[in-house]
Structures are given as structure tokens and as C-alpha cells.
ZAZA-411671 format. One record per atom (N, C-alpha, C, CB): x, y, z. Coordinates in steps of 0.2 Angstrom, whole numbers, padded with zeros to 4 digits, always signed. Glycine has a CB too. Layout:
<sites>
XYZ...
</sites>
This chain:
<sites>
+0115-0016-0010+0111-0023-0007+0104-0020-0006+0114-0027+0002+0101-0020-0008+0093-0018-0007+0089-0022-0004+0089-0018-0013+0087-0018+0003+0082-0022+0007+0085-0018+0014+0082-0033+0006+0081-0018+0020+0082-0016+0027+0079-0022+0032+0079-0010+0029+0085-0025+0035+0085-0030+0039+0088-0028+0045+0087-0036+0036+0086-0030+0049+0088-0030+0058+0086-0034+0061+0085-0024+0061+0090-0033+0069+0086-0037+0073+0086-0032+0080+0090-0046+0074+0083-0032+0085+0084-0028+0090+0079-0032+0095+0083-0020+0089+0083-0031+0100+0083-0035+0108+0080-0029+0114+0092-0039+0110+0076-0025+0115+0074-0022+0119+0071-0019+0125+0073-0022+0117+0072-0018+0130+0068-0020+0136+0066-0012+0140+0073-0026+0143+0058-0011+0138+0057-0003+0140+0050-0005+0148+0054+0002+0131+0054-0004+0152+0050-0008+0158+0049-0015+0157+0043-0005+0160+0042-0015+0159+0039-0022+0157+0039-0025+0151+0031-0022+0158+0041-0020+0146+0039-0022+0139+0047-0023+0135+0034-0015+0135+0044-0031+0130+0051-0032+0129+0052-0035+0121+0053-0036+0133+0054-0029+0117+0053-0029+0110+0059-0033+0109+0054-0021+0106+0057-0039+0105+0064-0044+0101+0060-0047+0095+0068-0051+0106+0064-0042+0091+0062-0042+0083+0067-0045+0080+0059-0036+0079+0064-0048+0074+0070-0050+0068+0066-0048+0062+0074-0060+0069+0069-0045+0057+0065-0044+0050+0071-0041+0044+0057-0036+0052+0069-0043+0039+0070-0042+0032+0065-0040+0029+0072-0046+0030+0065-0033+0027+0061-0029+0023+0061-0027+0016+0060-0024+0026+0057-0026+0013+0060-0023+0005+0065-0016+0006+0052-0021+0000+0068-0015+0001+0072-0008+0001+0068-0004-0003+0079-0009-0004+0061-0004-0005+0057-0001-0009+0050+0001-0007+0056-0004-0015+0047+0004-0008+0040+0004-0008+0035+0006+0000+0040-0004-0010+0031+0004+0000+0027+0005+0008+0027+0000+0013+0020+0006+0008+0030-0003+0017+0030-0008+0021+0027-0005+0028+0038-0010+0022+0020-0007+0028+0016-0005+0034+0018-0008+0040+0009-0007+0034+0018-0006+0047+0021-0009+0052+0014-0010+0055+0028-0006+0055+0011-0017+0058+0002-0016+0059+0002-0020+0065-0003-0020+0053-0001-0018+0070-0001-0022+0075-0007-0015+0081+0010-0025+0077-0009-0020+0087-0013-0014+0090-0010-0010+0095-0020-0017+0093-0012-0008+0098-0009-0002+0102-0004-0006+0106-0013+0002+0107+0001-0004+0107+0005-0008+0114+0008-0014+0111-0001-0012+0120+0009-0015+0104+0010-0020+0102+0020-0019+0100+0004-0021+0095+0023-0013+0101+0028-0011+0098+0029-0008+0094+0031-0015+0097+0026-0006+0089+0027-0003+0082+0030+0003+0083+0021-0001+0079+0028+0009+0087+0034+0014+0088+0040+0014+0091+0032+0018+0090+0040+0009+0097+0047+0008+0098+0052+0002+0094+0046+0006+0105+0049+0000+0089+0052-0003+0082+0057+0003+0077+0045-0006+0077+0049+0009+0077+0052+0014+0074+0059+0017+0076+0049+0018+0074+0057+0018+0081+0061+0023+0086+0065+0020+0085+0061+0025+0092+0068+0014+0084+0075+0010+0085+0078+0011+0079+0076+0002+0085+0075+0008+0073+0077+0009+0067+0079+0018+0067+0071+0007+0062+0075+0023+0069+0079+0027+0069+0085+0031+0071+0077+0028+0068+0086+0027+0080+0092+0029+0082+0090+0032+0086+0096+0032+0080+0082+0033+0088+0080+0039+0092+0081+0036+0099+0071+0042+0090+0080+0028+0099+0083+0023+0106+0088+0018+0106+0078+0019+0110+0091+0018+0109+0097+0012+0106+0096+0005+0111+0107+0015+0107+0093+0001+0106+0091-0006+0108+0098-0008+0111+0089-0011+0102+0095-0014+0118+0101-0015+0120+0105-0019+0118+0101-0017+0124+0101-0024+0112+0105-0027+0107+0102-0025+0102+0107-0034+0106+0107-0025+0096+0104-0022+0088+0108-0025+0082+0104-0013+0087+0106-0025+0078+0108-0023+0071+0103-0022+0066+0112-0028+0069+0106-0017+0060+0101-0014+0058+0107-0011+0050+0097-0007+0066+0104-0016+0044+0108-0012+0039+0102-0009+0034+0114-0016+0035+0103-0003+0032+0098+0001+0028+0101+0000+0019+0097+0010+0031+0099-0003+0013+0101-0003+0008+0107-0004+0009+0099+0001+0004+0110-0007+0012+0117-0010+0011+0121-0006+0016+0120-0009+0003+0119+0001+0019+0123+0005+0025+0121+0001+0031+0120+0013+0027+0126-0001+0035+0128-0004+0041+0123+0004+0046+0138-0005+0043+0118+0003+0049+0117+0009+0056+0118+0007+0062+0109+0011+0057+0119-0002+0062+0119-0001+0070+0121-0008+0068+0111+0001+0076+0127-0012+0072+0129-0016+0074+0133-0019+0081+0130-0016+0069+0131-0021+0084+0134-0022+0092+0139-0026+0093+0130-0026+0096+0139-0030+0089+0144-0036+0087+0151-0031+0087+0141-0040+0079+0150-0027+0082+0156-0024+0077+0157-0016+0081+0153-0023+0067+0154-0015+0085+0154-0008+0088+0150-0001+0085+0161-0007+0088+0147-0002+0079+0144+0002+0075+0138+0004+0076+0145+0000+0068+0135+0011+0078+0131+0013+0081+0130+0020+0077+0133+0011+0088+0126+0022+0070+0126+0028+0067+0122+0032+0072+0123+0027+0061+0122+0038+0074+0118+0041+0077+0113+0045+0075+0121+0044+0080+0108+0046+0078+0101+0047+0073+0103+0055+0068+0093+0050+0079+0105+0058+0070+0109+0065+0064+0112+0063+0060+0113+0069+0067+0116+0055+0058+0121+0055+0053+0117+0052+0047+0128+0051+0056+0110+0049+0052+0107+0044+0048+0104+0046+0042+0103+0039+0051+0103+0045+0036+0098+0048+0030+0091+0046+0032+0100+0044+0022+0088+0049+0037+0081+0047+0037+0077+0054+0038+0079+0041+0044+0071+0053+0036+0065+0057+0037+0061+0054+0042+0061+0058+0030+0057+0057+0046+0054+0056+0052+0047+0060+0053+0059+0057+0057+0040+0057+0051+0035+0059+0052+0031+0056+0058+0033+0059+0046+0030+0060+0062+0025+0059+0069+0018+0061+0069+0029+0061+0075+0014+0057+0075+0007+0058+0073+0004+0065+0074+0002+0052+0077+0008+0068+0077+0007+0078+0077+0014+0080+0074+0006+0082+0086+0010+0086+0068+0015+0086+0064+0022+0092+0068+0012+0089+0057+0022+0093+0072+0029+0097+0076+0031+0102+0071+0036+0092+0078+0028+0107+0067+0031+0111+0063+0033+0117+0069+0026+0113+0056+0039+0120+0069+0040+0128+0072+0035+0130+0071+0044+0133+0070+0030+0134+0076+0026+0139+0076+0027+0146+0075+0023+0139+0080+0034+0149+0076+0037+0155+0073+0040+0157+0067+0041+0157+0075+0041+0149+0064+0044+0152+0057+0036+0148+0050+0054+0146+0057+0037+0151+0047+0030+0151+0039+0031+0144+0036+0031+0158+0031+0030+0141+0033+0029+0133+0029+0037+0137+0027+0020+0130+0021+0038+0141+0022+0044+0141+0019+0049+0140+0023+0044+0147+0016+0051+0143+0028+0055+0142+0033+0057+0136+0037+0055+0146+0036+0050+0131+0037+0051+0125+0040+0052+0121+0036+0047+0123+0044+0051+0122+0031+0053+0117+0024+0061+0118+0025+0049+0118+0015+0065+0126+0023+0074+0127+0024+0077+0123+0028+0076+0135+0026+0073+0126+0036+0074+0123+0040+0079+0116+0039+0069+0122+0043+0072+0111+0038+0074+0104+0036+0080+0103+0030+0067+0102+0033+0079+0106+0024+0084+0104+0022+0091+0109+0022+0082+0102+0016+0091+0112+0027+0097+0115+0029+0102+0109+0033+0094+0122+0035+0099+0104+0036+0102+0098+0037+0106+0094+0033+0099+0095+0040+0106+0094+0026+0109+0089+0022+0114+0095+0016+0103+0084+0019+0119+0093+0017+0126+0095+0014+0122+0094+0006+0133+0088+0016+0123+0100+0002+0121+0101-0008+0122+0096-0010+0125+0107-0013+0127+0093-0008+0130+0087-0014+0126+0080-0012+0139+0085-0013+0121+0081-0007+0119+0073-0004+0111+0074-0005+0121+0070+0007+0110+0081-0008+0102+0082-0009+0099+0079-0015+0100+0089-0009+0094+0072-0013+0093+0070-0020+0085+0070-0021+0096+0063-0022+0080+0076-0015+0074+0076-0017+0074+0085-0017+0070+0072-0014+0074+0089-0021+0074+0094-0022+0067+0098-0019+0076+0095-0028+0069+0104-0017+0064+0109-0012+0056+0109-0016+0068+0118-0011+0058+0110-0022+0053+0110-0028+0050+0106-0028+0055+0110-0034+0052+0098-0029+0048+0092-0030+0044+0090-0023+0053+0085-0033+0048+0091-0017+0044+0089-0011+0036+0095-0010+0051+0092-0003+0037+0103-0013+0031+0104-0011+0028+0104-0016+0030+0110-0007+0027+0101-0025+0027+0099-0029+0021+0094-0028+0033+0099-0031+0024+0088-0025+0022+0082-0022+0017+0083-0018+0027+0078-0019+0017+0086-0013+0011+0089-0006+0009+0094-0008+0014+0090+0001+0007+0096-0013+0001+0102-0015+0002+0106-0008-0008+0098-0018+0007+0109-0009+0009+0115-0002+0010+0121-0004+0017+0112+0003+0011+0123-0010+0015+0129-0015+0009+0136-0012+0016+0127-0026+0004+0137-0012-0001+0140-0008-0002+0141-0001-0006+0139-0009+0003+0138+0002+0003+0138+0009+0011+0141+0013+0001+0132+0011+0015+0142+0005+0022+0144+0009+0023+0150+0013+0028+0144+0003+0019+0154+0013+0021+0161+0018+0015+0160+0023+0020+0169+0013+0011+0156+0026+0008+0154+0032+0011+0151+0036+0004+0151+0031+0007+0152+0042+0011+0150+0049+0007+0145+0051+0012+0155+0054+0009+0140+0054+0008+0133+0056+0000+0133+0059+0014+0131+0062-0001+0141+0063-0007+0140+0067-0013+0142+0062-0007+0145+0073-0012+0143+0054-0016+0146+0052-0019+0140+0048-0013+0151+0049-0015+0134+0048-0017+0129+0044-0022+0124+0048-0012+0125+0041-0026+0119+0043-0028+0114+0045-0025+0108+0047-0031+0113+0042-0027+0104+0052-0024+0097+0053-0021+0094+0046-0030+0093+0057-0024+0094+0041-0021+0090+0036-0016+0094+0033-0026+0087+0031-0016+0100+0032-0010+0104+0031-0005+0105+0035-0012+0110+0029-0005+0104+0040+0001+0105+0043+0004+0097+0046+0000+0109+0050-0001+0092+0043+0003+0086+0041+0009+0083+0033-0005+0081+0041+0004+0090+0030+0008+0088+0022+0011+0091+0022+0005+0088+0017+0012+0098+0027+0019+0102+0027+0024+0096+0030+0019+0111+0032+0024+0094+0035+0029+0090+0040+0030+0084+0036+0026+0088+0048+0027+0082+0031+0029+0077+0026+0034+0080+0021+0023+0075+0023+0032+0085+0019+0036+0090+0014+0044+0089+0017+0033+0099+0015+0043+0093+0024+0049+0094+0027+0054+0086+0028+0048+0098+0033+0050+0083+0030+0054+0076+0030+0058+0075+0023+0048+0068+0033+0053+0076+0018+0058+0075+0012+0060+0080+0009+0055+0072+0006+0061+0084+0012+0066+0091+0009+0072+0087+0013+0063+0100+0013+0074+0081+0017+0079+0080+0020+0084+0077+0016+0078+0078+0026+0079+0075+0009+0083+0070+0007+0084+0063+0008+0087+0071+0008+0079+0059+0014+0078+0053+0015+0081+0049+0011+0073+0052+0016+0085+0041+0013+0084+0036+0009+0081+0033+0012+0090+0033+0006+0078+0034+0020+0072+0031+0021+0068+0035+0024+0072+0025+0025+0059+0034+0025+0056+0039+0026+0052+0034+0033+0051+0044+0019+0050+0038+0040+0046+0032+0043+0042+0038+0046+0050+0027+0047+0034+0034+0045+0031+0036+0046+0025+0034+0052+0030+0036+0041+0026+0039+0060+0022+0034+0064+0016+0037+0064+0025+0034+0070+0011+0034+0062+0004+0034+0063+0001+0044+0059+0003+0032+0074+0005+0043+0054+0002+0050+0053-0004+0052+0052+0004+0052+0047-0009+0049+0051-0014+0050+0052-0020+0050+0057-0015+0048+0048-0015+0046+0063-0021+0046+0067-0025+0053+0070-0020+0041+0072-0021+0058+0071-0025+0063+0074-0028+0067+0070-0022+0067+0077-0028+0064+0065-0033+0069+0058-0041+0064+0059-0029+0067+0045-0046+0068+0058-0054+0067+0057-0056+0064+0051-0058+0073+0057-0061+0060+0049-0061+0057+0041-0059+0061+0036-0068+0055+0039-0061+0068+0039-0062+0072+0031-0055+0075+0031-0069+0079+0029-0050+0077+0035-0042+0077+0033-0040+0072+0034-0038+0080+0035-0039+0066+0035-0038+0060+0034-0036+0058+0025-0045+0055+0038-0045+0060+0023-0045+0057+0016-0042+0066+0012-0056+0053+0013-0041+0070+0015-0037+0074+0010-0029+0073+0010-0039+0082+0011-0027+0069+0016-0020+0069+0015-0017+0062+0010-0016+0068+0023-0023+0057+0013-0020+0051+0009-0021+0050+0002-0023+0045+0012-0022+0053-0003-0020+0054-0009-0012+0058-0010-0025+0059-0012-0011+0061-0006-0003+0063-0007+0002+0059-0004+0000+0070-0004+0000+0054+0000+0003+0049+0002+0005+0044-0004-0001+0047+0007-0002+0041-0008-0002+0039-0014+0003+0042-0018-0008+0039-0016+0003+0046-0019+0008+0050-0026+0014+0050-0022+0005+0059-0028+0014+0050-0017+0022+0050-0015+0025+0040-0017+0024+0054-0004+0018+0036-0015+0024+0029-0017+0024+0029-0024+0021+0020-0014+0019+0031-0028+0020+0032-0036+0025+0037-0039+0014+0034-0039+0030+0041-0037+0033+0046-0038+0039+0046-0036+0030+0051-0037+0041+0044-0030+0049+0041-0027+0050+0034-0027+0051+0043-0018+0055+0033-0025+0059+0026-0023+0060+0026-0016+0066+0026-0026+0060+0031-0013+0062+0031-0005+0059+0026-0003+0060+0037-0001+0063+0019+0001+0056+0016+0004+0054+0020+0011+0058+0007+0007+0048+0015+0011+0044+0020+0018+0043+0013+0023+0035+0025+0014+0043+0016+0029+0040+0011+0035+0034+0016+0038+0047+0010+0041+0029+0013+0036+0023+0016+0039+0018+0012+0046+0017+0017+0033+0019+0014+0050+0014+0011+0056+0009+0014+0056+0017+0012+0064+0004+0009+0057-0002+0009+0058-0006+0003+0061-0003+0011+0053-0014+0006+0064-0016+0001+0067-0023+0001+0063-0016+0002+0076-0024+0006+0058-0030+0009+0054-0029+0001+0047-0029+0021+0051-0035-0004+0048-0034-0009+0041-0036-0006+0034-0039-0016+0042-0039+0000+0034-0039+0003+0028-0035+0006+0025-0042+0007+0027-0031+0010+0030-0023+0012+0027-0020+0008+0025-0019+0014+0031-0018+0004+0027-0012-0002+0026-0015-0007+0018-0012-0009+0035-0022-0007+0018-0024-0010+0012-0025-0004+0005-0032-0014+0013-0024+0003+0007-0023+0008+0001-0015+0009+0001-0029+0015+0002-0012+0007+0004-0004+0011+0005+0000+0005+0003-0001+0015+0014-0001-0001+0007+0006-0005+0009+0007-0009+0004+0005-0009+0016+0012-0010+0003+0015-0015-0004+0015-0022+0000+0023-0014-0007+0019-0020+0006+0023-0024+0012+0020-0025+0018+0029-0022+0014+0020-0031+0023+0016-0030+0028+0022-0033+0033+0007-0034+0027+0021-0030+0041+0026-0032+0045+0022-0032+0053+0034-0026+0043+0020-0038+0053+0014-0040+0058+0017-0039+0066+0012-0049+0056+0015-0036+0071+0018-0036+0078+0013-0038+0082+0022-0030+0080+0015-0040+0087+0011-0042+0093+0014-0045+0098+0006-0046+0092+0013-0039+0105+0016-0040+0110+0024-0041+0110+0012-0046+0113+0028-0037+0104+0033-0035+0104+0038-0039+0100+0035-0034+0112+0034-0046+0097+0037-0050+0092+0034-0049+0084+0037-0058+0094+0038-0052+0080+0035-0051+0076+0032-0059+0073+0040-0046+0072+0025-0057+0072+0021-0064+0070+0021-0065+0062+0012-0062+0072+0020-0060+0058+0021-0063+0050+0023-0056+0047+0014-0067+0046+0028-0058+0041+0028-0052+0037+0027-0056+0030+0035-0048+0037+0025-0051+0027+0024-0053+0016+0021-0050+0016+0019-0060+0012+0019-0050+0009+0014-0046+0005+0010-0043+0005+0012-0047+0002+0007-0036+0007-0001-0037+0010-0005-0040+0007-0004-0032+0011-0007-0042+0001-0013-0045-0002-0013-0053+0001-0013-0045-0010-0007-0055+0004-0007-0061+0005-0009-0061+0013+0000-0064+0003-0006-0057+0016-0007-0057+0024-0014-0055+0026-0001-0051+0027-0018-0050+0021-0023-0049+0024-0030-0052+0023-0024-0043+0023-0028-0059+0017-0033-0065+0020-0030-0071+0021-0038-0067+0015-0026-0070+0025-0023-0077+0030-0028-0078+0035-0017-0077+0034-0031-0084+0035-0037-0085+0041-0033-0086+0047-0043-0092+0041-0027-0086+0048-0021-0086+0054-0019-0080+0056-0015-0090+0051-0023-0074+0053-0019-0067+0056-0025-0064+0057-0013-0063+0052-0024-0058+0062-0029-0056+0064-0033-0052+0058-0028-0053+0070-0029-0047+0054-0032-0045+0049-0039-0048+0044-0026-0045+0045-0040-0054+0044-0044-0058+0041-0049-0058+0044-0042-0062+0040-0051-0056+0050-0056-0056+0054-0060-0049+0055-0054-0059+0059-0064-0052+0058-0069-0046+0060-0072-0041+0054-0064-0041+0065-0076-0037+0056-0081-0032+0052-0075-0029+0047-0086-0026+0057-0070-0029+0048-0064-0023+0042-0061-0028+0038-0055-0019+0047-0064-0035+0039-0058-0039+0036-0060-0040+0027-0058-0047+0040-0054-0039+0024-0056-0038+0018-0049-0040+0013-0059-0031+0017-0051-0042+0006-0045-0044+0003-0047-0037-0003-0044-0054-0001-0039-0037-0004-0038-0032-0010-0033-0034-0014-0038-0025-0008-0036-0032-0022-0036-0036-0029-0031-0030-0031-0045-0037-0035-0026-0032-0035-0025-0027-0042-0028-0029-0048-0017-0027-0044-0032-0022-0051-0036-0026-0057-0034-0020-0061-0045-0028-0057-0036-0021-0068-0035-0016-0074-0044-0014-0077-0030-0021-0080-0043-0008-0078-0051-0006-0082-0049-0009-0087-0054+0002-0084-0055-0013-0089-0056-0015-0098-0061-0013-0103-0058-0021-0099-0067-0010-0099-0070-0006-0102-0075-0002-0097-0074-0009-0107-0077+0005-0101-0083+0010-0099-0088+0008-0100-0083+0015-0101-0095+0009-0097-0103+0008-0101-0106+0015-0097-0108+0000-0098-0101+0019-0103-0105+0027-0099-0115+0027-0098-0104+0035-0108-0118+0023-0103-0125+0022-0102-0126+0022-0094-0128+0016-0105-0122+0017-0091-0125+0014-0084-0119+0018-0080-0126+0005-0082-0114+0023-0082-0109+0025-0079-0105+0018-0075-0112+0030-0074-0104+0015-0076-0098+0008-0074-0094+0008-0078-0101-0001-0073-0090+0004-0074-0084+0003-0077-0082-0005-0075-0078+0009-0073-0080-0010-0080-0077-0014-0081-0071-0017-0079-0078-0013-0083-0068-0021-0073-0061-0022-0072-0060-0031-0071-0060-0018-0066-0054-0031-0074-0053-0037-0073-0046-0039-0069-0054-0042-0080-0047-0045-0065-0042-0048-0061-0040-0053-0062-0042-0047-0056-0035-0056-0059-0035-0064-0062-0037-0067-0057-0029-0068-0064-0042-0070-0061-0048-0075-0059-0055-0072-0059-0047-0078-0052-0055-0068-0062-0063-0064-0064-0063-0058-0066-0068-0063-0059-0070-0054-0066-0070-0048-0068-0075-0045-0063-0071-0047-0075-0076-0036-0062-0080-0036-0059-0082-0028-0061-0078-0038-0052-0090-0027-0060-0091-0020-0060-0091-0017-0056-0095-0018-0063-0090-0009-0056-0091-0004-0051-0092+0004-0054-0086-0004-0048-0095+0008-0050-0096+0015-0054-0090+0018-0057-0098+0020-0049-0090+0019-0062-0085+0022-0065-0079+0028-0061-0089+0025-0070-0081+0033-0057-0078+0035-0054-0071+0037-0058-0079+0030-0050-0074+0042-0065-0068+0045-0067-0064+0040-0070-0065+0048-0061-0064+0033-0068-0059+0026-0073-0057+0027-0079-0063+0019-0075-0052+0027-0080-0050+0026-0089-0047+0020-0090-0045+0031-0093-0051+0016-0097-0046+0011-0098-0041+0010-0100-0048+0009-0099-0038+0005-0098-0030+0004-0097-0027+0006-0090-0026+0011-0103-0031+0009-0086-0028+0012-0079-0029+0005-0074-0034+0019-0075-0023+0006-0071-0023-0001-0065-0024+0002-0060-0017-0006-0065-0029-0002-0054-0030+0002-0048-0031-0006-0041-0038+0009-0049-0031-0004-0037-0031-0007-0033-0037-0007-0032-0027-0007-0028-0040-0013-0028-0050-0013-0025-0050-0018-0018-0057-0018-0032-0053-0014-0016-0055-0019-0010-0060-0022-0009-0055-0015-0005-0061-0027-0007-0069-0031-0006-0070-0034-0001-0071-0036-0010-0073-0029+0004-0074-0032+0012-0078-0041+0012-0081-0026+0016-0078-0044+0017-0079-0049+0017-0085-0047+0019-0075-0053+0020-0088-0044+0024-0094-0043+0025-0100-0042+0021-0093-0040+0027-0097-0041+0010-0101-0038+0005-0102-0044+0002-0099-0032+0000-0097-0051+0004-0098-0055+0000-0103-0061+0001-0093-0057-0001-0107-0064-0002-0112-0070+0000-0110-0075-0004-0119-0069-0001-0112-0081-0003-0109-0086-0006-0116-0091-0010-0104-0090-0001-0116-0094-0015-0120-0101-0017-0117-0105-0021-0127-0100-0022-0122-0111-0021-0117-0115-0026-0119-0117-0030-0114-0119-0025-0123-0111-0036-0127-0111-0042-0126-0104-0043-0135-0113-0042-0124-0100-0050-0125-0096-0051-0132-0094-0051-0123-0095-0053-0134-0085-0046-0142-0085-0045-0142-0080-0053-0146-0081-0036-0149-0082-0055-0154-0080-0061-0158-0073-0058-0160-0088-0063-0160-0068-0063-0162-0060-0058-0158-0061-0053-0171-0059-0055-0154-0058-0053-0152-0056-0046-0150-0049-0049-0146-0060-0041-0151-0043-0044-0147-0037-0044-0141-0036-0042-0149-0032-0041-0136-0041-0039-0129-0042-0040-0126-0044-0046-0127-0047-0035-0121-0038-0049-0117-0040-0055-0111-0042-0054-0117-0034-0060-0108-0043-0049-0103-0046-0048-0102-0052-0045-0101-0043-0046-0102-0058-0048-0103-0064-0045-0095-0069-0049-0112-0068-0047-0091-0073-0046-0086-0074-0046-0085-0081-0044-0083-0069-0042-0084-0086-0049-0083-0093-0048-0078-0094-0043-0082-0097-0054-0077-0097-0039-0072-0099-0033-0072-0105-0030-0073-0095-0028-0066-0108-0027-0066-0115-0023-0065-0112-0016-0059-0121-0025-0067-0115-0009-0066-0113-0004-0061-0117-0001-0071-0112-0002-0055-0112+0000-0050-0113+0003-0048-0115+0011-0047-0108+0002-0054-0114+0014-0052-0112+0023-0058-0110+0025-0047-0104+0026-0059-0112+0032-0063-0109+0036-0061-0107+0042-0068-0111+0036-0064-0103+0046-0062-0102+0052-0068-0097+0057-0055-0098+0051-0067-0098+0064-0072-0096+0068-0069-0086+0068-0071-0102+0076-0075-0081+0068-0074-0075+0067-0079-0074+0075-0077-0073+0059-0082-0069+0072-0088-0068+0078-0094-0075+0080-0094-0061+0075-0094-0073+0087-0100-0080+0088-0106-0078+0083-0103-0081+0097-0106-0084+0081-0112-0087+0075-0109-0086+0070-0120-0082+0074-0104-0085+0067-0101-0081+0061-0095-0085+0058-0098-0075+0064-0093-0086+0055-0087-0092+0050-0083-0086+0046-0092-0099+0044-0076-0086+0045-0074-0082+0040-0072-0087+0034-0067-0079+0043-0073-0086+0027-0072-0091+0023-0066-0088+0018-0079-0093+0019-0061-0092+0018-0058-0090+0012-0057-0092+0006-0052-0088+0013-0056-0091-0001-0060-0092-0007-0053-0092-0012-0067-0086-0009-0054-0095-0017-0048-0095-0021-0052-0093-0028-0042-0102-0021-0049-0089-0033-0050-0087-0038-0047-0086-0043-0052-0084-0038-0046-0090-0047-0039-0090-0052-0032-0087-0050-0040-0084-0059-0031-0086-0044-0024-0085-0042-0024-0079-0036-0020-0084-0048-0032-0077-0036-0033-0070-0031-0037-0074-0026-0037-0061-0034-0037-0071-0021-0040-0075-0014-0045-0069-0012-0033-0077-0008-0052-0071-0008-0057-0068-0009-0059-0069+0000-0063-0071-0016-0061-0066+0003-0065-0067+0010-0072-0066+0010-0062-0062+0017-0076-0072+0012-0084-0073+0012-0083-0072+0022-0087-0082+0008-0088-0067+0025-0091-0067+0031-0096-0070+0030-0092-0062+0032-0100-0077+0033-0107-0079+0034-0108-0082+0039-0109-0082+0030-0113-0084+0042-0116-0088+0047-0115-0095+0049-0121-0088+0044-0113-0097+0053-0112-0104+0053-0118-0107+0051-0110-0105+0060-0124-0106+0052-0129-0108+0048-0130-0110+0042-0131-0105+0049-0128-0104+0037-0127-0104+0030-0123-0106+0028-0127-0100+0026-0115-0107+0033-0111-0112+0030-0113-0121+0029-0105-0112+0036-0117-0122+0035-0120-0130+0037-0124-0129+0031-0125-0133+0046-0128-0127+0028-0134-0127+0025-0131-0130+0017-0138-0119+0025-0125-0125+0016-0121-0126+0010-0116-0131+0010-0118-0121+0008-0116-0133+0016-0111-0139+0018-0103-0139+0016-0114-0146+0014-0102-0131+0016-0097-0129+0014-0090-0135+0018-0097-0121+0016-0083-0134+0014-0079-0138+0016-0073-0135+0011-0080-0145+0016-0066-0137+0014-0062-0134+0010-0063-0139+0002-0055-0135+0013-0061-0134-0004-0062-0139-0010-0070-0137-0011-0061-0148-0008-0073-0135-0009-0081-0134-0012-0080-0129-0019-0088-0130-0005-0084-0130-0024-0086-0125-0028-0089-0120-0026-0088-0126-0033-0092-0114-0026-0096-0109-0024-0095-0102-0030-0094-0108-0016-0100-0098-0029-0101-0093-0033-0102-0086-0028-0106-0095-0038-0096-0084-0027-0095-0077-0025-0101-0071-0025-0089-0074-0030-0102-0068-0023-0108-0063-0024-0106-0058-0020-0116-0065-0023-0103-0052-0025-0100-0048-0021-0106-0042-0022-0091-0046-0024-0107-0039-0016-0111-0033-0016-0107-0027-0016-0116-0032-0011-0103-0026-0013-0099-0018-0014-0092-0020-0015-0100-0013-0006-0089-0015-0021-0082-0016-0022-0081-0009-0019-0080-0017-0031-0073-0006-0018-0071+0001-0016-0064+0001-0020-0071+0002-0009-0063+0006-0024-0057+0007-0027-0053+0012-0022-0059+0010-0034-0048+0009-0021-0042+0013-0016-0038+0017-0020-0037+0007-0012-0039+0024-0019-0037+0028-0021-0040+0031-0028-0032+0027-0019
</sites>
């Protein structure tokens, strides 16, 4: 049976984690929430690093915890890999021996990921003879991920693995995380409070607030729901699945199609037929009642207003439906009044910026 389901009720001082969840058994699920919402506590209960006062957990058909039945599989017997914020490598061992240590925990008959595969996926072959103190932060974290994979886990847990990295090092590691997602079938639970990481990596979302689940579902749906925090603020964005349909080398542009329309963006070495995720930030979308002539904006999408909600003072967030895809637009209250916007209004979304994720 595919899927990760559980329920925990766990008190930590004055904080209560009280969750019930059912998650996909493959792909990347992001556990998202502000600091103190219970993300790390939930991950530690799933790992068995903390035993909830009351709990149940089933991972792809295997019972790891069932208090009613007296079952609790200790952490060392759970087929999981855990990547923390800090790489936590053994300082006295070089990279090769750090990986060998992780692999030694797994009997040969249970090894599903080869050491060579882990090394290749994380691009760390040139680092094998080096000690951790000679590595950059991004290199150390890539080695830590490879070490977790070397244990051949049936579940990979990642607790804000990029939080300790600067923007340059984060950009170094993210493509490798995408590669893991594309090439391995190991389900990943990825704790984060960074919307950009969620948009880029996650297929599914579990939102936590004050120790409770507030929503769960596909990433593209939850990121644009006006009743949820991800759809508000300066980072609010829609994520679309698009296909490259045409290149215009003379303009260095690529044309992409998605359910509901098409968009143009710098080609960025894209190839016809390639499927990509794109992010359209709400702050980069303006609205008009009529298509604008003689405009520098190339991307104009016919849409229907489906909802309006308060955002920051003086601004509204507008949700839009375009042929089955959802967009967001962040506009002033004055503009919304001037356009007389309401649910059902037909508009044209003028998209000033589109980012390819990965």
C-alpha cells in the first residue's frame, strides 16, 4: 500500500503537536510553516527520534508505530535517511569513509541505492578523498545527502537542509535535489519555511500552524488558495507546469504552453518539448479589462477573477482562473475599485516576469 499516514499527539513543554495526516508515498512533500509551527517536531516523531505520547505511523504499508497495538519500531530499524540543517559529517573521516559508514548500517541484501549512484547523483566524485573541513557549505551538504542515500532508505527526511547556506551555496545544491526528485522513487519529506524552495521542489504540501495541520494537497493548488498564508505577501506566486513549444533564436526567447495559455521568456537553453515548472509572482501581474495594444509586455493571458482577499494595507490579492490554471495578481485597492473587480469579472493578466524553476 503506497502512502505515508499517521497521527501524533505529543506535548513538548507548553507546545502541543496534534496532527493527523495522509501523504503520497512518492515524490516530494514539503512540510511548511513559520518557525515554531511544529515542523521539526513532526519530522522527529516520524523518524522515531522522539516518541509521541500517542501515535500511529504507516510508511508504504509498513507499520512503524501503533500505540494501540504496542508497536514502536526504534529509529535504527526504520529504513530512513535523515538530512539536518548542518551536515554533521565525521570530521576525522574523509568523504569516502563518511559514505562508507552510512552504507555499513544496511545489510547487503537490503541495499537499494548503490554507493556509485549516490556519488553520481550528488556530483561528489571529485571530493571523495577530502576531509569535511576542506569543503564548502554546499559541498558538505551534498555529501550529507549522499550519505543519507547510501543507507538505501525507503523514506528520506530533510530538515531545512539549505537553511544554513548562503544564496550562492543554496543555488549550488538545489539542482542536485531536483535531480534526486527526477531519478529516484524514494519519497521525501522536506521541511521548509522558504516559499521558493517549496515552489521549486515540492509536489505536495502539508501546512502546519501552532502544531496543527491547516491544509494538505498538491503544491500548485495550495500556493494559490486565498485562505492560506502562502498566497499572501511579497513572495506569493503561482506555479505552472508548462511545455516548451517553440524557440525564437533571433530574440533569444522560448514560447511555452500551459493549460490556459502561453508565455514567452528568455530561452535559457530550453529545448522544444521540454517540460518545466514556471513561477509567476503575484507582484509581476497587472490586470486590464481590455488587451493592451503597443505594449512591451509580451505575456497577456485571458482570465476570470475567482476571488479577492485583503493582503498588505492598501493592497488586495486577486485569484484568477485561466483555462484550468490559477494565477495570482497583487494590486492596489484603488485599481480594483477602478476596474470594478468582483468574482466572475473577465480580465487580461499582463505578466511582466516569469521564472523557470530549475
